[in-house]
C-alpha positions in Angstrom: 25.4 20.0 28.7 23.4 23.2 28.3 20.3 23.9 30.3 18.1 26.9 29.6 15.1 28.2 31.6 14.5 31.5 29.8 13.5 30.7 26.2 15.7 31.9 23.4 14.0 32.4 20.1 15.4 29.4 18.3 17.5 26.3 19.2 20.0 25.2 16.6 21.0 21.6 17.4 23.5 20.0 15.1 24.7 16.4 14.7 27.4 15.5 12.2 24.8 14.6 9.6 21.7 16.7 10.5 20.9 20.3 11.6 17.6 20.8 13.5 16.0 24.1 14.2 13.4 24.5 16.9 11.3 27.5 17.8 10.7 27.7 21.5 8.0 30.4 21.4 5.7 32.2 21.2 3.1 29.5 21.3 4.0 25.8 21.4 7.4 24.5 20.5 7.7 24.1 16.8 10.1 22.3 14.5 11.3 25.0 12.0 13.7 22.9 9.9 15.6 19.7 9.5 18.4 19.5 6.9 21.5 17.7 5.9 24.7 19.9 5.7 24.5 22.0 2.6 21.0 20.9 1.7 17.6 22.6 2.0 15.3 21.8 4.9 12.8 18.9 4.5 10.5 20.5 7.1 8.7 23.8 7.6 7.4 25.3 10.8 5.0 23.1 12.6 4.1 22.2 16.3 6.3 19.4 17.7 3.5 17.4 19.1 -0.3 17.0 19.1 -2.2 15.8 22.2 -5.9 14.8 22.2 -8.0 14.3 25.3 -11.4 12.7 25.9 -12.5 16.2 27.0 -10.7 18.2 24.4 -10.1 17.4 20.7 -9.3 19.7 17.8 -9.4 23.5 17.4 -11.0 22.9 14.1 -12.8 19.6 13.1 -10.9 17.3 10.7 -10.2 13.6 10.3 -6.5 13.8 11.0 -4.5 14.2 14.2 -3.6 17.8 13.7 -4.6 21.1 15.3 -5.2 19.7 18.8 -6.5 22.1 21.5 -4.0 20.9 24.1 -1.2 21.1 21.6 -2.0 24.7 20.8 -1.8 25.6 24.5 1.5 24.0 25.2 4.2 26.4 26.3 8.0 26.0 26.6 9.4 25.2 30.0 13.0 24.3 29.3 15.4 22.3 27.3 18.8 20.6 27.5 21.1 19.4 24.7 24.3 17.5 24.2 25.9 16.0 21.1 23.5 13.1 20.9 20.2 14.2 22.5 17.9 17.2 22.5 15.3 17.3 25.3 12.4 19.8 25.3 9.8 20.3 28.0 6.4 22.0 27.6 3.4 22.5 29.8 -0.3 22.9 29.3 -1.3 25.5 31.8 -5.0 24.4 31.9 -4.7 20.7 32.5 -1.2 20.6 34.0 -0.2 18.1 31.4 3.6 18.2 31.0 5.2 16.9 27.8 8.9 16.0 27.8 10.2 15.3 24.3 13.4 13.5 23.4 15.0 13.7 20.0 18.1 11.4 19.9 20.7 10.9 17.2 20.7 7.3 16.1 22.9 6.4 13.2 24.0 8.8 10.4 21.2 11.0 9.1 18.4 9.8 11.5 16.7 10.7 14.8 14.6 8.8 17.3 11.7 10.7 18.7 9.5 9.9 21.8 7.5 11.9 24.3 6.7 11.4 28.0 3.4 12.8 29.2 3.1 13.5 33.0 0.0 14.9 34.7 1.2 17.6 37.1 -2.3 18.9 37.6 -4.8 18.2 40.3 -7.4 16.3 38.3 -7.3 13.1 36.2 -6.7 13.6 32.4 -7.8 11.0 29.8 -5.5 10.9 26.8 -7.0 9.5 23.6 -4.2 10.1 21.1 -0.7 11.5 20.9 1.5 12.1 17.8 5.1 10.9 18.1 6.0 12.7 14.9 4.2 15.8 13.6 5.9 17.4 10.6 5.1 19.7 7.7 6.7 19.8 4.3 7.9 23.1 2.8 5.5 22.7 -0.2 1.9 21.6 -0.6 0.9 18.4 -2.4 -0.4 20.4 -5.3 3.2 21.5 -6.1 3.6 18.0 -7.5 7.1 17.8 -6.0 6.4 14.7 -3.9 6.2 11.0 -4.5 4.9 8.7 -1.7 6.5 5.3 -1.0 4.3 3.0 1.2 3.7 -0.7 1.7 0.9 -3.1 2.2 1.2 -6.6 3.7 -0.7 -9.7 4.4 0.0 -13.4 5.0 1.9 -14.8 2.0 2.0 -11.2 0.5 4.4 -9.5 2.9 6.0 -6.3 1.5 3.8 -5.1 -1.4 5.3 -1.7 -2.0 4.4 1.1 -4.3 5.8 4.5 -5.3 3.4 7.0 -6.8 2.7 10.7 -7.0 1.5 12.2 -3.7 -1.4 13.8 -5.6 -2.8 10.3 -6.2 -3.7 10.2 -2.5 -4.0 13.9 -1.7 -6.1 15.5 -4.5 -6.2 19.1 -5.5 -9.0 20.7 -3.5 -8.6 24.4 -4.3 -7.9 25.2 -0.7 -6.9 28.7 -1.7 -10.6 29.4 -2.6 -11.8 28.6 0.9 -8.6 29.9 2.6 -8.8 26.8 4.9 -6.8 23.6 5.3 -8.2 20.3 4.2 -10.2 18.1 6.6 -9.4 14.7 5.0 -6.3 12.6 5.1 -4.4 9.7 3.6 -4.4 7.1 6.5 -2.2 4.1 6.9 -3.3 2.3 10.1 -2.7 -1.1 11.6 -5.1 -2.6 14.1 -4.8 -5.6 16.3 -1.9 -7.8 17.4 -0.4 -8.3 13.9 1.4 -4.9 13.8 2.4 -5.5 10.2 -0.4 -7.8 9.1 -2.1 -5.3 6.7 0.1 -2.3 6.2 3.7 -1.4 7.0 4.9 1.2 9.6 7.4 2.8 7.2 6.8 5.6 4.7 8.9 7.8 2.5 8.2 11.2 0.9 10.5 11.8 -2.1 10.9 15.4 -3.1 11.9 16.1 -6.7 13.4 19.4 -5.6 15.0 18.4 -2.4 15.8 15.6 0.1 13.7 12.6 0.9 12.1 12.0 4.3 11.6 8.5 5.7 9.9 7.4 9.0 8.9 4.4 10.9 6.8 3.8 14.1 8.0 1.2 16.6 5.3 -0.5 18.5 3.8 -4.0 18.9 0.2 -2.8 19.0 -2.0 -0.4 17.0 -0.3 2.5 15.1 -0.9 4.9 12.3 0.7 7.4 10.0 -1.2 9.9 8.0 -0.8 12.7 5.5 -3.1 15.7 5.4 -3.1 18.8 3.3 -2.6 22.4 4.4 -2.6 25.3 2.1 1.2 25.7 2.7 2.3 22.1 3.0 1.7 18.5 3.8 1.4 17.4 7.4 2.9 14.0 8.4 1.6 12.6 11.6 3.0 9.3 13.1 1.1 7.9 16.2 1.0 4.8 18.3 -2.5 3.6 19.2 -5.4 6.0 19.1 -9.0 6.1 20.4 -10.8 6.1 17.0 -8.6 3.6 15.2 -7.4 1.3 18.0 -9.8 1.7 21.0 -7.1 3.3 23.0 -7.3 5.6 26.0 -5.3 6.1 29.1 -6.4 8.1 32.2 -3.5 9.8 34.0 -4.1 10.5 37.6 -2.1 13.3 39.2 1.5 12.2 39.0 1.0 9.5 36.4 3.0 9.2 33.2 2.7 7.8 29.7 5.4 7.3 27.1 4.5 7.4 23.4 5.6 4.8 20.8 9.0 5.8 19.5 9.4 6.7 15.9 12.4 7.0 13.6 13.0 9.9 11.3 15.6 9.8 8.5 16.8 12.1 5.7 18.6 11.4 2.5 19.3 12.9 -0.9 16.8 10.6 -2.5 14.6 7.6 -1.8 17.5 5.1 -1.5 19.6 7.5 0.5 16.7 8.0 3.0 16.2 4.3 3.3 20.0 3.9 3.8 19.8 6.4 6.7 16.9 4.5 8.1 18.9 1.3 7.7 21.8 2.8 9.8 19.2 3.9 12.3 17.8 0.4 12.7 21.3 -0.9 13.4 21.8 1.9 15.9 18.7 1.0 18.0 19.3 -2.8 18.1 20.4 -4.3 21.4 22.9 -6.8 20.1 24.7 -9.5 22.1 27.9 -11.3 21.3 26.0 -14.4 20.1 24.2 -12.2 17.5 27.5 -11.5 15.7 27.8 -14.9 14.1 24.9 -14.6 11.7 24.6 -18.4 11.3 22.9 -20.2 8.4 19.7 -21.8 9.9 18.0 -24.8 8.4 14.3 -25.1 9.4 12.3 -28.2 8.6 8.9 -26.5 8.0 8.6 -24.7 4.7 7.8 -27.0 1.8 9.2 -29.9 3.8 7.8 -31.5 7.0 5.1 -28.8 7.5 4.8 -29.4 11.2 5.0 -33.1 11.2 8.6 -34.0 12.3 9.7 -37.5 13.3 13.0 -39.2 13.8 12.7 -41.0 10.5 11.9 -37.8 8.6 14.5 -35.6 10.3 17.6 -37.8 10.1 18.1 -37.5 6.4 17.4 -33.7 6.6 19.9 -33.3 9.4 22.6 -35.0 7.3 21.8 -33.1 4.2 21.6 -29.7 6.0 25.0 -30.2 7.6 26.5 -31.3 4.2 25.0 -28.1 2.6 26.7 -25.9 5.2 23.9 -25.1 7.7 25.2 -24.2 11.1 21.9 -24.3 13.0 19.0 -26.8 12.6 15.5 -25.8 13.9 12.8 -28.4 14.4 9.6 -26.5 13.7 6.0 -27.1 15.0 4.8 -30.5 16.0 7.6 -31.7 18.2 5.4 -31.3 21.3 2.6 -33.6 20.5 1.8 -37.0 18.9 -1.3 -35.7 17.2 -1.3 -34.5 13.6 -3.9 -31.9 14.3 -2.9 -30.0 17.4 -3.5 -26.3 17.3 -6.3 -26.3 19.8 -4.1 -28.2 22.3 -0.8 -26.2 22.2 0.5 -24.6 25.4 2.4 -27.3 27.2 5.9 -27.1 25.8 7.1 -30.6 26.6 8.2 -33.2 24.1 5.8 -35.6 22.4 5.6 -39.0 24.1 5.9 -41.2 21.0 6.7 -39.0 18.0 10.4 -39.5 18.1 12.2 -42.9 18.2 14.4 -42.7 21.3 12.8 -39.4 22.2 13.4 -35.8 21.1 16.8 -35.8 22.9 18.1 -38.4 20.4 17.2 -36.1 17.5 18.8 -33.2 19.2 21.9 -35.3 19.7 22.0 -36.1 16.0 21.9 -32.4 15.2 24.9 -31.8 17.5 26.7 -34.8 16.2 26.3 -33.3 12.7 28.1 -30.2 13.8 25.0 -28.0 14.1 23.3 -26.1 16.9 19.8 -27.4 17.6 16.7 -25.2 17.8 13.0 -25.5 18.5 9.8 -23.7 17.6 7.3 -22.4 20.2 4.2 -20.1 20.2 4.5 -19.1 23.8 1.7 -16.4 24.0 -1.0 -18.8 22.8 -2.7 -21.7 24.6 -5.3 -23.9 22.9 -8.7 -24.4 24.4 -8.0 -28.1 24.8 -4.6 -27.6 26.4 -3.8 -28.9 29.8 -2.2 -25.6 30.5 -5.5 -23.8 30.4 -6.6 -24.9 33.9 -3.2 -24.0 35.4 -3.5 -20.3 34.7 -5.8 -17.9 36.5 -8.7 -16.1 34.7 -7.0 -12.7 34.7 -3.9 -14.1 32.9 -5.8 -14.0 29.6 -6.8 -11.4 27.1 -10.4 -10.5 27.9 -13.1 -8.3 26.4 -16.5 -7.7 27.9 -15.8 -10.1 30.7 -15.0 -13.1 28.5 -11.6 -14.5 27.4 -10.6 -13.7 23.9 -10.7 -16.9 21.8 -9.5 -17.0 18.2 -9.1 -20.2 16.1 -9.7 -22.3 19.3 -6.8 -20.6 21.1 -6.6 -18.1 24.0 -4.1 -15.3 24.3 -1.9 -14.8 27.4 -1.7 -11.3 28.9 2.0 -10.8 29.7 1.2 -8.1 32.2 0.2 -10.9 34.5 3.0 -12.6 36.5 1.5 -16.1 35.9 1.5 -15.6 32.1 5.1 -14.5 32.2 6.1 -17.4 34.4 4.4 -19.8 31.9 6.5 -18.4 29.1 9.7 -18.3 31.2 9.1 -22.0 32.0 8.8 -22.9 28.3 12.1 -21.3 27.4 14.0 -22.3 30.5 12.9 -26.0 30.0 14.0 -26.1 26.4 17.4 -24.7 27.1 18.1 -26.7 30.3 16.6 -30.0 29.0 17.7 -30.0 25.4 20.5 -27.4 25.3 18.9 -25.6 22.3 20.7 -22.6 21.0 17.9 -21.3 18.8 14.2 -20.6 19.6 11.7 -19.6 16.9 8.9 -17.6 18.5 5.8 -17.7 16.5 2.4 -15.9 16.8 -0.4 -17.3 14.7 -3.6 -15.6 15.9 -4.9 -12.1 15.5 -6.5 -11.1 18.9 -8.2 -8.0 17.7 -8.3 -4.7 19.5 -6.6 -6.1 22.7 -7.8 -6.7 26.2 -10.1 -4.5 28.4 -9.3 -6.3 31.6 -7.8 -3.2 33.2 -8.8 -0.4 30.8 -9.2 0.4 27.1 -8.4 -2.6 24.8 -5.9 -0.6 22.8 -4.0 0.3 26.0 -4.0 -3.4 27.1 -2.5 -4.4 23.7 0.1 -1.7 23.9 1.1 -2.7 27.5 1.1 -6.4 26.5 3.5 -5.6 23.6 5.8 -3.7 25.9 5.7 -6.6 28.3 6.5 -9.0 25.5 9.6 -6.9 24.6 10.7 -6.9 28.2 10.2 -10.6 28.5 12.3 -11.3 25.4 15.1 -9.0 26.7 15.0 -10.9 30.0 15.0 -14.3 28.3 18.1 -13.3 26.4 19.7 -12.1 29.6 19.1 -15.4 31.2 20.2 -17.3 28.1 22.9 -15.2 26.3 24.0 -18.2 24.2 20.5 -18.6 22.6 19.3 -16.9 19.4 15.7 -15.8 19.2 13.7 -15.5 16.0 10.7 -13.2 15.7 8.0 -14.8 13.6 4.2 -14.3 13.3 2.7 -16.3 10.5 5.7 -15.1 8.6 6.1 -11.4 9.0 2.8 -10.3 10.6 4.6 -8.7 13.6 7.7 -7.2 11.9 8.1 -4.0 14.0 11.2 -2.5 15.5 9.8 -2.6 19.0 10.5 -6.4 18.7 13.2 -6.4 16.1 15.4 -4.1 18.2 15.8 -7.0 20.6 15.4 -10.1 18.3 18.0 -11.8 16.3 16.1 -12.8 13.2 12.8 -12.0 11.4 11.1 -14.5 9.2 10.1 -12.4 6.2 7.2 -14.6 4.9 5.3 -17.9 4.9 5.2 -17.7 1.1 5.9 -21.2 -0.4 6.2 -20.1 -4.1 9.8 -19.0 -4.6 8.9 -16.7 -7.5 6.5 -14.9 -5.2 9.1 -15.0 -2.4 11.4 -13.1 -4.7 9.2 -10.0 -4.4 9.3 -10.4 -0.6 13.1 -10.6 -0.6 13.5 -7.7 -3.0 11.5 -5.4 -0.9 12.4 -6.7 2.6 15.2 -4.0 3.3 12.5 -1.4 3.2 11.2 -2.9 6.4 14.0 -4.9 8.1 17.8 -5.0 8.2 19.5 -7.3 5.7 21.2 -9.2 8.6 17.8 -9.8 10.2 15.8 -10.6 7.1 15.2 -14.4 7.3 14.6 -15.1 3.6 13.5 -18.6 3.0 15.3 -20.7 0.3 13.6 -24.1 -0.2 15.2 -26.0 -3.1 13.3 -28.9 -4.5 14.2 -31.8 -6.7 11.6 -30.9 -9.3 13.1 -27.4 -9.9 14.9 -26.4 -13.1 18.3 -24.8 -12.7 16.8 -21.4 -13.1 14.2 -22.0 -10.5 16.8 -23.4 -8.1 19.0 -20.3 -8.7 16.1 -18.0 -8.0 15.2 -19.8 -4.8 18.8 -19.6 -3.5 19.2 -15.9 -4.5 16.1 -15.3 -2.3 18.1 -16.6 0.7 21.5 -15.1 -0.1 20.2 -11.5 -0.2 19.5 -11.2 3.5 19.8 -14.0 6.0 19.7 -17.4 4.3 16.9 -19.3 6.0 17.3 -22.8 4.4 14.6 -25.4 4.1 13.4 -28.0 1.6 14.1 -31.7 1.0 17.8 -31.3 0.4 18.2 -35.0 0.8 16.2 -35.5 -2.5 18.4 -33.2 -4.7 20.6 -34.7 -7.4 24.4 -34.1 -7.3 24.2 -31.0 -9.6 21.4 -29.4 -7.6 23.1 -30.0 -4.3 26.3 -28.5 -5.6 24.4 -25.3 -6.5 22.8 -25.2 -3.0 26.3 -25.6 -1.5 27.7 -22.9 -3.7 24.9 -20.5 -2.6 25.5 -21.3 1.1 29.2 -20.7 0.7 28.6 -17.4 -1.1 26.2 -16.3 1.6 28.8 -17.0 4.3 31.3 -14.9 2.4 28.9 -12.0 2.1 26.7 -12.1 5.3 29.0 -9.8 7.3 29.4 -7.5 4.3 25.7 -7.2 4.0 25.4 -6.6 7.8 27.3 -3.3 7.2 25.8 -2.4 3.8 22.8 -0.3 2.8 20.2 -1.2 0.1 19.4 0.3 -3.2 16.8 -0.4 -6.0 18.0 0.4 -9.5 14.6 -0.5 -11.0 12.7 1.4 -8.3 10.6 0.0 -5.5 9.8 -3.7 -6.3 6.3 -4.3 -7.5 4.5 -7.5 -6.5 4.0 -8.6 -10.1 7.0 -7.0 -11.7 8.6 -9.5 -14.2 12.1 -8.3 -13.3 13.2 -7.4 -9.8 16.5 -5.9 -8.6 17.9 -5.3 -5.1 21.4 -4.2 -4.4 23.6 -3.6 -1.3 26.4 -1.1 -1.3 29.2 -1.9 1.1 31.3 0.5 3.1 34.2 0.2 0.6 31.9 1.1 -2.3 31.6 -2.4 -3.8 28.0 -3.1 -4.9 26.3 -6.4 -4.9 23.2 -6.6 -7.1 20.6 -9.4 -7.3 18.4 -9.6 -10.3 15.4 -11.9 -10.6 13.6 -12.9 -13.8 9.9 -13.9 -13.3 8.7 -13.6 -16.9 9.8 -12.3 -20.2 13.4 -11.2 -20.9 14.3 -7.7 -19.9 17.3 -5.6 -18.9 18.7 -3.7 -15.9 20.8 -0.6 -16.3 23.1 0.5 -13.5 25.8 3.2 -13.2 29.0 1.3 -12.9 32.7 2.1 -13.3 33.6 -1.5 -13.9 31.8 -4.3 -15.7 29.5 -6.2 -13.2 30.9 -9.7 -12.5 28.4 -12.5 -12.0 29.2 -14.2 -8.7 26.2 -16.6 -8.5 25.5 -18.9 -10.1 29.0 -19.5 -11.5 27.4 -20.7 -14.8 25.9 -20.1 -17.2 26.6 -16.4 -17.2 24.2 -13.7 -18.1 25.2 -11.2 -20.8 26.6 -7.9 -19.4 27.9 -4.9 -21.4 29.6 -1.8 -20.2 29.2 1.6 -21.9 30.1 5.2 -21.1 27.0 5.7 -18.9 27.2 2.4 -17.0 26.4 -1.2 -17.4 23.5 -3.1 -18.9 22.5 -6.6 -17.7 20.5 -8.6 -20.2 17.9 -10.6 -18.2 16.9 -13.9 -19.7 13.3 -15.2 -19.5 12.5 -16.6 -16.2 12.3 -18.1 -13.8 15.9 -17.4 -13.1 18.1 -15.1 -10.9 21.8 -14.1 -10.6 24.0 -11.9 -8.3 26.6 -9.5 -9.6 29.5 -7.6 -8.0 30.8 -4.2 -9.3 32.0 -0.8 -8.4 
């Protein structure tokens, strides 16, 4: 450990895969460079952090979060470093605001960055925005060196990614004529409780003349990342909630502290290498338990099957078929808690329905166990319907509120997990299901969008941030109490697919999409957002599918975490054999994929692309490539030393040829899909 009080000119902090240079003065602490060994820096000199107050904004007016007055006044106080972490402390001499920054090595080629603000002054300070990452590229957008990778998302359309020239969003403005930096920005911002409901918290800048830079923000609340132009580079800012975009503010009394949303920063030789580094980073920040290691195949009765209307008679044939197909867990989705067919305005009392199940829910749970599977149940614990008996049992201040009224969305209220009664209500739900039914899997859903948050104790954006942090703490505690239970993160599919939650959850449902050809695009792009071993990709085979459609549906599931559904009991012998083949292959590959990194030989998957391709490269160099056909015939070219071998389906085989520059896979007209193995 090295501690310094008198500032040297520059700190050189090295990890096995990254070299970081930091200037400690004069002026605020600046990031000077970040590079892989032997490569050029992906960064140029820029202040480490920007801090905006209600009383003080920018030195020069602009739309972006750059050039803050407080940030310009920060001065170095001290730093300490070891092999894994660099800590830097600065102080604003005017307000007394102290900023302690932590840059920690997480995985190979990546850092995790966060900041702790503490008011050491004598007067309250109201903070309205803080950047977690503030970076500058070595060249401006007008150099045409950069391409931007970013993703949109929505219900049924999770993971709509694009890669395009950076100049398509940062236009040439002739900044040299004015000798000033631009005032606009390219903004990607999520508002409300669905942290990934509209846009995705990951971005990549691909440099044609150097390494690629990838980032993600980790928060279950509002967030943004933005790109703005300077004469000498492009500024990347990554923030948690802000005043303008998310109705956020926090007043720090003397002695009070605030911690920013963490962010990940990864570097690689190209786009896929940067995402590979981000993949290793995501594995490094996960809090895994022994039960997580099994990666079981889960059958869920919802998608294209019972759709929230389970019964003993409907479940029994599905249980038998799921077990025969090789499922290891069986989750009963929504509807088990009520006899009504329309129940969303009455949810909140997580007790079994009185008459829905012949012999009670316990008898169905017993059937699941007798079939050799672990039972699971769905809940939506943060939400209580306006007609629910639970409503009267909770105090007024246990709810999200705005302007003195409880927040009601789709006839449902939203619990505020900062309140002990709200947390106790959710604890009771989980503890009851585990103690009464012995469930080993709980699917946690979240189907309303509560808006900006709750203003019960301050700004709505702050309330939402604190609720999200309380939710993460609650989930960690639930797993501590029930170490044998797996917890799925779901929010109308993937509307809350952030690594604040995914760092402590077992599985992420990647979509509610019920068309398997559309789900193929979700699957092909999922590793840009979530680890393969956490990507719960639905496969819902149906009796009416052709062999190609069935193969496509099963490939969706194999390339991640196979989340099985569908009326397996209605399949004919040949169809069922293909499903069983897919499940067996997934079991063979699931632990390989859990140590692999993704690649995209056709580029970032487009939502309407007729041919999609996603691969995983294992530690031993073996590559596994899935190819989907959703339209006319095509081809996929891959560098390969050996001819790719089709490993699913086992027949009929696609045509593959091997030349001096690699392999060519001829893709038949779709719908169809296949998986190949090669070196």
